[in-house]
TORZA-652781 format. One record per residue (C-alpha): residue number from 1; x, y, z; residue in one letter. Coordinates in steps of 0.02 Angstrom, whole numbers. Example, Ala and Ser with C-alpha at 12.3 -4.5 7.8 and 13.67 -1.06 7.14 Angstrom:
{site 1, {615, -225, 390}, 'A'} {site 2, {684, -53, 357}, 'S'} 
This chain:
{site 1, {0, 0, 0}, 'M'} {site 2, {67, 170, -50}, 'E'} {site 3, {110, 284, 95}, 'R'} {site 4, {65, 468, 100}, 'S'} {site 5, {202, 598, 126}, 'R'} {site 6, {138, 628, 301}, 'E'} {site 7, {154, 442, 340}, 'E'} {site 8, {331, 435, 267}, 'I'} {site 9, {385, 587, 367}, 'L'} {site 10, {313, 508, 523}, 'S'} {site 11, {406, 346, 487}, 'L'} {site 12, {572, 438, 465}, 'I'} {site 13, {543, 536, 625}, 'N'} {site 14, {507, 374, 718}, 'D'} {site 15, {666, 295, 649}, 'I'} {site 16, {776, 440, 702}, 'E'} {site 17, {700, 437, 876}, 'Q'} {site 18, {719, 250, 897}, 'K'} {site 19, {899, 237, 837}, 'Y'} {site 20, {962, 404, 902}, 'E'} {site 21, {1021, 463, 732}, 'L'} {site 22, {1019, 651, 755}, 'V'} {site 23, {1195, 651, 829}, 'D'} {site 24, {1265, 537, 693}, 'W'} {site 25, {1423, 616, 621}, 'Q'} {site 26, {1549, 561, 491}, 'E'} {site 27, {1710, 662, 476}, 'Y'} {site 28, {1636, 787, 600}, 'G'} {site 29, {1479, 828, 498}, 'I'} {site 30, {1300, 782, 542}, 'H'} {site 31, {1250, 663, 401}, 'V'} {site 32, {1074, 613, 454}, 'W'} {site 33, {992, 764, 368}, 'P'} {site 34, {1057, 710, 197}, 'I'} {site 35, {1020, 525, 227}, 'I'} {site 36, {840, 558, 280}, 'R'} {site 37, {813, 655, 118}, 'I'} {site 38, {872, 505, 17}, 'F'} {site 39, {757, 388, 115}, 'I'} {site 40, {610, 505, 88}, 'F'} {site 41, {639, 519, -100}, 'N'} {site 42, {652, 331, -117}, 'E'} {site 43, {494, 297, -18}, 'L'} {site 44, {396, 428, -114}, 'T'} {site 45, {464, 351, -274}, 'E'} {site 46, {501, 524, -342}, 'K'} {site 47, {523, 507, -528}, 'K'} {site 48, {587, 647, -637}, 'V'} {site 49, {582, 680, -823}, 'T'} {site 50, {754, 759, -828}, 'G'} {site 51, {921, 672, -833}, 'T'} {site 52, {1084, 730, -760}, 'R'} {site 53, {1256, 707, -833}, 'S'} {site 54, {1379, 591, -748}, 'K'} {site 55, {1491, 684, -629}, 'T'} {site 56, {1657, 610, -684}, 'I'} {site 57, {1724, 623, -861}, 'S'} {site 58, {1830, 478, -924}, 'S'} {site 59, {1968, 600, -973}, 'N'} {site 60, {2071, 624, -815}, 'K'} {site 61, {2183, 756, -895}, 'F'} {site 62, {2029, 857, -943}, 'S'} {site 63, {1962, 845, -765}, 'I'} {site 64, {2126, 907, -691}, 'F'} {site 65, {2146, 1046, -817}, 'F'} {site 66, {1967, 1113, -807}, 'N'} {site 67, {1960, 1100, -618}, 'G'} {site 68, {2127, 1186, -589}, 'L'} {site 69, {2085, 1320, -717}, 'K'} {site 70, {1924, 1365, -625}, 'E'} {site 71, {2014, 1365, -458}, 'L'} {site 72, {2147, 1483, -527}, 'F'} {site 73, {2016, 1602, -595}, 'L'} {site 74, {1914, 1611, -435}, 'V'} {site 75, {2067, 1623, -321}, 'R'} {site 76, {2110, 1793, -392}, 'K'} {site 77, {1943, 1864, -337}, 'K'} {site 78, {1914, 1774, -173}, 'L'} {site 79, {2021, 1884, -63}, 'K'} {site 80, {1920, 2039, -103}, 'N'} {site 81, {1748, 1959, -120}, 'A'} {site 82, {1610, 2028, -8}, 'K'} {site 83, {1481, 1892, -39}, 'S'} {site 84, {1483, 1711, -96}, 'L'} {site 85, {1333, 1622, -176}, 'F'} {site 86, {1300, 1441, -228}, 'F'} {site 87, {1162, 1401, -353}, 'A'} {site 88, {1122, 1305, -512}, 'S'} {site 89, {1120, 1352, -694}, 'Q'} {site 90, {945, 1276, -700}, 'A'} {site 91, {884, 1432, -609}, 'H'} {site 92, {925, 1545, -758}, 'R'} {site 93, {800, 1637, -869}, 'Q'} {site 94, {846, 1716, -1035}, 'S'} {site 95, {774, 1891, -1062}, 'I'} {site 96, {816, 1997, -1213}, 'N'} {site 97, {979, 1906, -1243}, 'G'} {site 98, {1033, 1911, -1061}, 'V'} {site 99, {1037, 1758, -949}, 'N'} {site 100, {979, 1795, -770}, 'Y'} {site 101, {988, 1683, -618}, 'N'} {site 102, {817, 1733, -555}, 'R'} {site 103, {845, 1681, -374}, 'F'} {site 104, {1019, 1754, -354}, 'V'} {site 105, {1056, 1898, -473}, 'D'} {site 106, {925, 2020, -402}, 'P'} {site 107, {981, 1979, -225}, 'L'} {site 108, {1165, 2005, -268}, 'M'} {site 109, {1121, 2174, -342}, 'D'} {site 110, {1026, 2221, -184}, 'N'} {site 111, {1172, 2173, -73}, 'L'} {site 112, {1308, 2262, -172}, 'S'} {site 113, {1345, 2447, -150}, 'K'} {site 114, {1400, 2465, -332}, 'D'} {site 115, {1470, 2363, -476}, 'D'} {site 116, {1648, 2381, -410}, 'T'} {site 117, {1607, 2273, -259}, 'E'} {site 118, {1668, 2096, -291}, 'I'} {site 119, {1541, 1957, -276}, 'Q'} {site 120, {1558, 1774, -325}, 'I'} {site 121, {1422, 1658, -387}, 'L'} {site 122, {1463, 1473, -403}, 'F'} {site 123, {1345, 1376, -515}, 'E'} {site 124, {1333, 1190, -549}, 'T'} {site 125, {1310, 1149, -733}, 'A'} {site 126, {1383, 1023, -853}, 'K'} {site 127, {1354, 1131, -1005}, 'Q'} {site 128, {1274, 1298, -1048}, 'N'} {site 129, {1103, 1263, -1120}, 'E'} {site 130, {1080, 1447, -1165}, 'Y'} {site 131, {1164, 1542, -1306}, 'T'} {site 132, {1147, 1711, -1222}, 'Y'} {site 133, {1271, 1803, -1114}, 'E'} {site 134, {1254, 1787, -926}, 'N'} {site 135, {1199, 1940, -827}, 'Y'} {site 136, {1357, 2012, -746}, 'K'} {site 137, {1451, 1859, -801}, 'G'} {site 138, {1612, 1924, -723}, 'Y'} {site 139, {1547, 1866, -553}, 'R'} {site 140, {1500, 1691, -613}, 'L'} {site 141, {1611, 1538, -590}, 'F'} {site 142, {1574, 1356, -630}, 'Q'} {site 143, {1574, 1240, -481}, 'L'} {site 144, {1552, 1078, -579}, 'S'} {site 145, {1731, 1067, -647}, 'P'} {site 146, {1796, 1091, -470}, 'I'} {site 147, {1679, 955, -403}, 'L'} {site 148, {1736, 839, -543}, 'D'} {site 149, {1916, 867, -488}, 'L'} {site 150, {1872, 835, -306}, 'L'} {site 151, {1779, 675, -351}, 'H'} {site 152, {1930, 612, -446}, 'L'} {site 153, {2046, 654, -301}, 'M'} {site 154, {1930, 563, -181}, 'S'} {site 155, {1926, 409, -292}, 'R'} {site 156, {2115, 403, -300}, 'I'} {site 157, {2133, 435, -113}, 'K'} {site 158, {2009, 300, -65}, 'N'} {site 159, {2098, 170, -170}, 'R'} {site 160, {2252, 198, -62}, 'I'} {site 161, {2164, 215, 106}, 'N'} {site 162, {1994, 133, 110}, 'K'} {site 163, {1876, 241, 215}, 'P'} {site 164, {1800, 167, 373}, 'A'} {site 165, {1631, 215, 442}, 'F'} {site 166, {1482, 124, 516}, 'D'} {site 167, {1350, 156, 383}, 'V'} {site 168, {1313, -29, 360}, 'G'} {site 169, {1280, -65, 544}, 'S'} {site 170, {1177, 93, 571}, 'R'} {site 171, {1066, 71, 420}, 'I'} {site 172, {1057, -118, 434}, 'G'} {site 173, {965, -104, 601}, 'Q'} {site 174, {824, 0, 527}, 'M'} {site 175, {701, -143, 510}, 'N'} {site 176, {560, -21, 474}, 'E'} {site 177, {634, 4, 299}, 'L'} {site 178, {624, -128, 161}, 'P'} {site 179, {783, -230, 151}, 'I'} {site 180, {808, -180, -31}, 'G'} {site 181, {806, 3, 17}, 'L'} {site 182, {927, -27, 160}, 'R'} {site 183, {1051, -110, 41}, 'K'} {site 184, {1030, 30, -86}, 'K'} {site 185, {1055, 160, 49}, 'L'} {site 186, {1216, 78, 109}, 'V'} {site 187, {1284, 73, -69}, 'R'} {site 188, {1242, 255, -101}, 'K'} {site 189, {1312, 319, 62}, 'M'} {site 190, {1469, 214, 40}, 'S'} {site 191, {1499, 312, -119}, 'R'} {site 192, {1444, 482, -54}, 'Q'} {site 193, {1518, 494, 121}, 'L'} {site 194, {1700, 467, 66}, 'P'} {site 195, {1684, 631, -31}, 'L'} {site 196, {1668, 728, 132}, 'I'} {site 197, {1856, 742, 170}, 'P'} {site 198, {1899, 815, -1}, 'V'} {site 199, {1748, 931, 10}, 'Y'} {site 200, {1809, 986, 181}, 'Q'} {site 201, {1986, 1020, 118}, 'S'} {site 202, {1923, 1124, -28}, 'F'} {site 203, {1793, 1214, 79}, 'S'} {site 204, {1923, 1256, 211}, 'G'} {site 205, {2039, 1328, 79}, 'W'} {site 206, {1898, 1425, -3}, 'L'} {site 207, {1836, 1501, 160}, 'L'} {site 208, {2010, 1548, 218}, 'R'} {site 209, {2035, 1647, 57}, 'Q'} {site 210, {1863, 1727, 68}, 'Y'} {site 211, {1854, 1891, 164}, 'Q'} {site 212, {1666, 1899, 187}, 'G'} {site 213, {1566, 1824, 330}, 'D'} {site 214, {1410, 1760, 241}, 'K'} {site 215, {1373, 1619, 119}, 'L'} {site 216, {1211, 1606, 20}, 'Y'} {site 217, {1135, 1446, -51}, 'F'} {site 218, {991, 1409, -169}, 'V'} {site 219, {941, 1232, -116}, 'C'} {site 220, {1057, 1197, 29}, 'Y'} {site 221, {1023, 1010, 37}, 'Y'} {site 222, {1160, 934, -69}, 'G'} {site 223, {1312, 849, 6}, 'L'} {site 224, {1439, 981, -49}, 'F'} {site 225, {1331, 1125, 12}, 'N'} {site 226, {1304, 1040, 179}, 'M'} {site 227, {1490, 1009, 200}, 'V'} {site 228, {1538, 1189, 164}, 'I'} {site 229, {1400, 1247, 281}, 'I'} {site 230, {1477, 1144, 421}, 'S'} {site 231, {1650, 1215, 380}, 'E'} {site 232, {1582, 1393, 382}, 'A'} {site 233, {1506, 1360, 552}, 'R'} {site 234, {1680, 1321, 621}, 'K'} {site 235, {1734, 1495, 564}, 'L'} {site 236, {1578, 1579, 637}, 'N'} {site 237, {1516, 1627, 464}, 'M'} {site 238, {1330, 1645, 429}, 'S'} {site 239, {1251, 1526, 304}, 'T'} {site 240, {1087, 1571, 220}, 'I'} {site 241, {964, 1465, 120}, 'D'} {site 242, {867, 1564, -11}, 'I'} {site 243, {692, 1498, -48}, 'Q'} {site 244, {677, 1429, -225}, 'H'} {site 245, {522, 1321, -214}, 'G'} {site 246, {401, 1238, -95}, 'V'} {site 247, {433, 1256, 91}, 'I'} {site 248, {307, 1170, 203}, 'S'} {site 249, {298, 1056, 354}, 'D'} {site 250, {283, 912, 228}, 'K'} {site 251, {450, 950, 143}, 'H'} {site 252, {585, 835, 210}, 'I'} {site 253, {721, 969, 200}, 'A'} {site 254, {620, 1095, 300}, 'Y'} {site 255, {530, 986, 428}, 'A'} {site 256, {617, 919, 582}, 'F'} {site 257, {553, 844, 744}, 'K'} {site 258, {715, 820, 837}, 'K'} {site 259, {889, 894, 822}, 'M'} {site 260, {1055, 892, 916}, 'P'} {site 261, {1066, 1012, 1063}, 'K'} {site 262, {1157, 1144, 960}, 'N'} {site 263, {1065, 1110, 798}, 'G'} {site 264, {1134, 1020, 645}, 'Y'} {site 265, {1303, 1086, 591}, 'N'} {site 266, {1258, 1042, 411}, 'S'} {site 267, {1102, 1153, 407}, 'L'} {site 268, {1103, 1341, 368}, 'P'} {site 269, {1092, 1469, 508}, 'N'} {site 270, {959, 1568, 415}, 'E'} {site 271, {817, 1532, 295}, 'F'} {site 272, {760, 1677, 187}, 'W'} {site 273, {580, 1649, 131}, 'T'} {site 274, {452, 1730, 18}, 'W'} {site 275, {312, 1749, 145}, 'T'} {site 276, {273, 1733, 331}, 'N'} {site 277, {190, 1566, 295}, 'Y'} {site 278, {358, 1484, 259}, 'E'} {site 279, {433, 1571, 411}, 'V'} {site 280, {299, 1491, 520}, 'D'} {site 281, {330, 1319, 442}, 'C'} {site 282, {515, 1327, 483}, 'I'} {site 283, {490, 1404, 655}, 'N'} {site 284, {385, 1256, 707}, 'Q'} {site 285, {552, 1172, 743}, 'W'} {site 286, {682, 1311, 725}, 'A'} {site 287, {610, 1416, 867}, 'S'} {site 288, {688, 1292, 990}, 'A'} {site 289, {860, 1308, 910}, 'Y'} {site 290, {937, 1483, 905}, 'P'} {site 291, {1065, 1417, 780}, 'Q'} {site 292, {928, 1408, 647}, 'H'} {site 293, {806, 1549, 608}, 'Q'} {site 294, {689, 1602, 468}, 'A'} {site 295, {658, 1776, 397}, 'T'} {site 296, {532, 1839, 271}, 'N'} {site 297, {636, 1933, 142}, 'T'} {site 298, {513, 1917, -2}, 'G'} {site 299, {542, 1853, -179}, 'N'} {site 300, {688, 1956, -245}, 'A'} {site 301, {646, 1913, -427}, 'W'} {site 302, {466, 1973, -413}, 'I'} {site 303, {524, 2127, -318}, 'Q'} {site 304, {650, 2170, -454}, 'A'} {site 305, {516, 2155, -588}, 'I'} {site 306, {393, 2261, -490}, 'Q'} {site 307, {528, 2396, -475}, 'K'} {site 308, {562, 2385, -663}, 'N'} {site 309, {741, 2328, -634}, 'K'} {site 310, {724, 2191, -766}, 'I'} {site 311, {717, 2252, -945}, 'N'} {site 312, {586, 2155, -1043}, 'F'} {site 313, {604, 2271, -1192}, 'G'} {site 314, {471, 2231, -1321}, 'N'} {site 315, {450, 2048, -1272}, 'L'} {site 316, {267, 2075, -1231}, 'D'} {site 317, {239, 2099, -1419}, 'E'} {site 318, {253, 1910, -1429}, 'Q'} {site 319, {106, 1881, -1313}, 'I'} {site 320, {-10, 2029, -1291}, 'K'} {site 321, {-97, 2004, -1459}, 'Y'} {site 322, {-145, 1823, -1424}, 'E'} {site 323, {-321, 1803, -1492}, 'E'} {site 324, {-387, 1680, -1361}, 'K'} {site 325, {-372, 1691, -1170}, 'P'} {site 326, {-214, 1605, -1110}, 'I'} {site 327, {-218, 1456, -992}, 'I'} {site 328, {-42, 1418, -930}, 'L'} {site 329, {11, 1242, -879}, 'Y'} {site 330, {177, 1236, -786}, 'T'} {site 331, {252, 1063, -795}, 'L'} {site 332, {331, 977, -645}, 'S'} {site 333, {494, 882, -652}, 'N'} {site 334, {407, 712, -646}, 'R'} {site 335, {352, 576, -767}, 'D'} {site 336, {163, 592, -741}, 'D'} {site 337, {143, 765, -818}, 'I'} {site 338, {6, 729, -945}, 'F'} {site 339, {-145, 654, -854}, 'P'} {site 340, {-289, 597, -964}, 'D'} {site 341, {-414, 724, -895}, 'F'} {site 342, {-298, 868, -943}, 'L'} {site 343, {-271, 802, -1120}, 'I'} {site 344, {-457, 777, -1148}, 'E'} {site 345, {-497, 952, -1083}, 'A'} {site 346, {-370, 1029, -1202}, 'I'} {site 347, {-442, 936, -1350}, 'K'} {site 348, {-617, 998, -1308}, 'K'} {site 349, {-574, 1177, -1259}, 'L'} {site 350, {-433, 1225, -1378}, 'S'} {site 351, {-558, 1316, -1488}, 'G'} {site 352, {-600, 1434, -1345}, 'E'} {site 353, {-435, 1452, -1253}, 'F'} {site 354, {-249, 1457, -1292}, 'S'} {site 355, {-155, 1325, -1191}, 'F'} {site 356, {26, 1365, -1152}, 'W'} {site 357, {142, 1227, -1087}, 'F'} {site 358, {293, 1290, -990}, 'R'} {site 359, {434, 1166, -959}, 'L'} {site 360, {517, 1145, -790}, 'H'} {site 361, {696, 1216, -795}, 'P'} {site 362, {768, 1041, -787}, 'R'} {site 363, {665, 990, -938}, 'Q'} {site 364, {738, 1119, -1058}, 'I'} {site 365, {858, 993, -1136}, 'A'} {site 366, {710, 874, -1161}, 'L'} {site 367, {602, 996, -1259}, 'K'} {site 368, {607, 889, -1418}, 'D'} {site 369, {568, 731, -1320}, 'Q'} {site 370, {420, 813, -1233}, 'I'} {site 371, {363, 884, -1399}, 'G'} {site 372, {361, 705, -1465}, 'G'} {site 373, {253, 653, -1318}, 'S'} {site 374, {130, 793, -1358}, 'L'} {site 375, {121, 734, -1539}, 'K'} {site 376, {84, 555, -1485}, 'S'} {site 377, {-54, 623, -1372}, 'L'} {site 378, {-127, 720, -1518}, 'G'} {site 379, {-111, 893, -1440}, 'I'} {site 380, {55, 960, -1508}, 'F'} {site 381, {-35, 1080, -1625}, 'D'} {site 382, {-157, 1131, -1489}, 'L'} {site 383, {-29, 1199, -1365}, 'V'} {site 384, {107, 1333, -1365}, 'E'} {site 385, {271, 1259, -1303}, 'L'} {site 386, {409, 1374, -1366}, 'N'} {site 387, {347, 1544, -1311}, 'R'} {site 388, {279, 1471, -1148}, 'A'} {site 389, {453, 1406, -1105}, 'T'} {site 390, {562, 1544, -1178}, 'D'} {site 391, {472, 1701, -1120}, 'L'} {site 392, {496, 1762, -940}, 'P'} {site 393, {367, 1687, -823}, 'L'} {site 394, {313, 1854, -745}, 'P'} {site 395, {279, 1923, -919}, 'L'} {site 396, {173, 1771, -963}, 'I'} {site 397, {77, 1784, -799}, 'L'} {site 398, {36, 1964, -840}, 'K'} {site 399, {-68, 1900, -986}, 'Y'} {site 400, {-127, 1734, -910}, 'T'} {site 401, {-310, 1706, -865}, 'H'} {site 402, {-290, 1538, -776}, 'L'} {site 403, {-143, 1434, -715}, 'H'} {site 404, {-137, 1244, -701}, 'I'} {site 405, {1, 1144, -616}, 'T'} {site 406, {32, 987, -516}, 'Q'} {site 407, {106, 1072, -364}, 'F'} {site 408, {229, 1205, -426}, 'S'} {site 409, {266, 1361, -323}, 'T'} {site 410, {217, 1457, -480}, 'V'} {site 411, {47, 1462, -392}, 'V'} {site 412, {124, 1590, -273}, 'L'} {site 413, {192, 1697, -414}, 'E'} {site 414, {26, 1684, -507}, 'A'} {site 415, {-66, 1746, -352}, 'A'} {site 416, {44, 1902, -355}, 'H'} {site 417, {-33, 1936, -526}, 'F'} {site 418, {-210, 1896, -463}, 'K'} {site 419, {-213, 1737, -567}, 'V'} {site 420, {-303, 1583, -499}, 'S'} {site 421, {-221, 1411, -505}, 'S'} {site 422, {-290, 1235, -519}, 'I'} {site 423, {-179, 1108, -431}, 'L'} {site 424, {-206, 936, -507}, 'I'} {site 425, {-93, 827, -397}, 'H'} {site 426, {-128, 774, -219}, 'T'} {site 427, {35, 857, -166}, 'L'} {site 428, {-43, 1023, -213}, 'G'} {site 429, {-164, 1009, -69}, 'R'} {site 430, {-26, 943, 45}, 'T'} {site 431, {87, 1092, 11}, 'Y'} {site 432, {-36, 1236, -12}, 'F'} {site 433, {-201, 1200, 76}, 'A'} {site 434, {-151, 1309, 225}, 'D'} {site 435, {-61, 1444, 126}, 'N'} {site 436, {-126, 1622, 155}, 'P'} {site 437, {-149, 1639, -33}, 'L'} {site 438, {-263, 1486, -41}, 'K'} {site 439, {-411, 1590, -104}, 'D'} {site 440, {-321, 1585, -272}, 'Y'} {site 441, {-301, 1396, -268}, 'F'} {site 442, {-422, 1261, -327}, 'Y'} {site 443, {-379, 1081, -286}, 'F'} {site 444, {-448, 966, -420}, 'Y'} {site 445, {-517, 797, -372}, 'D'} {site 446, {-554, 682, -519}, 'L'} {site 447, {-688, 593, -420}, 'K'} {site 448, {-787, 752, -386}, 'K'} {site 449, {-817, 826, -556}, 'G'} {site 450, {-764, 867, -733}, 'S'} {site 451, {-597, 953, -759}, 'F'} {site 452, {-664, 1032, -917}, 'E'} {site 453, {-812, 1107, -823}, 'E'} {site 454, {-698, 1174, -686}, 'L'} {site 455, {-593, 1264, -815}, 'I'} {site 456, {-746, 1338, -898}, 'K'} {site 457, {-816, 1394, -731}, 'K'} {site 458, {-655, 1481, -678}, 'L'} {site 459, {-630, 1561, -848}, 'M'} {site 460, {-808, 1627, -842}, 'K'} {site 461, {-772, 1706, -672}, 'N'} {site 462, {-605, 1777, -728}, 'D'} 
């Protein structure tokens, strides 16, 4: 029987209580937060439509050269840098030939006094999927070649001195988990945890060169980020997680029942959120631990757009003359993105409305593959894929009459534009039923009515 997210969270909380896992450290870092995320994802059987490149290239010379080259470039700027950010290229949006990191670039601009102040943005990316120049590209450095180098160094080191830790015995006792999952978890952690020492060495070097006292992360919960967070804590530096998506008491990375006395050394000190709702979700547990706190700083991307700091130029010429009212569907990074009721509604209503399909950032490279799926479903010619994906989301929302999604945080951005959203996955209700903006949200239940009729009703009231 399939478990709900609430049941899985409860199971993980019970396991950590029973086996006293919150104090579990390897190489001086609390590792339970990253392990519980892996367990959660496996039990929820999270499937994604995107694929990621392998970390290690087969060309060792290329790994050394590219990694050392990036280290040399960033070293020259580190000593005078005032702020240090870690994000992903997947967060970028191309606007008028300029490639913005929508979660980071506006915030970096807000924090800098002027363009002479040195800031550094590390991004993970195997290749640049965009042909445009990056906004203030002089402050951008690629983290992936450095991580490739560190992975290679770890592999060589561990062949000489095999690492020793008690992952097998700790995980093996968790009888509440299926034996297959326990074996998979041991294999994965046996590959991941030996990376910690090389991550620590690099992080220590990086932070000793860096003259600032704050580090900013978009999506803190990756092994490298959590290692550098723990190293920064040793130096009394502040570490800040910047909201980039859903934060709720059902999200494994933002929901804790028990922690070590002084908090987890692998978790950020601060969480910067979009609204007070996310602050309250985090403070349910963080209020008992002064080492972790949440602050409502707002959505820097939306704020920049509202203050006309982002130049859209004449891009609205590509959308404002659309003949039929636009219904926007934002895809999630999963494999169940085209439910039958949605396809049937599009086939029946395409004469009245213009359906726009916007890909998830991690689906950009799969545009042709997804286009093929739309053809096989018989709706390729009934939807707009290119403009919906390429144009800036805030600009599209300005002209959107109704938004549909599984459970994307685009519902929050749509609400800023007074646009209602239909959430068609059960996780939508899980994440947003208690959100203060819920008057803009409609949670569709296939058993309780026609999806086509719901769309027509909401469009009539628009």
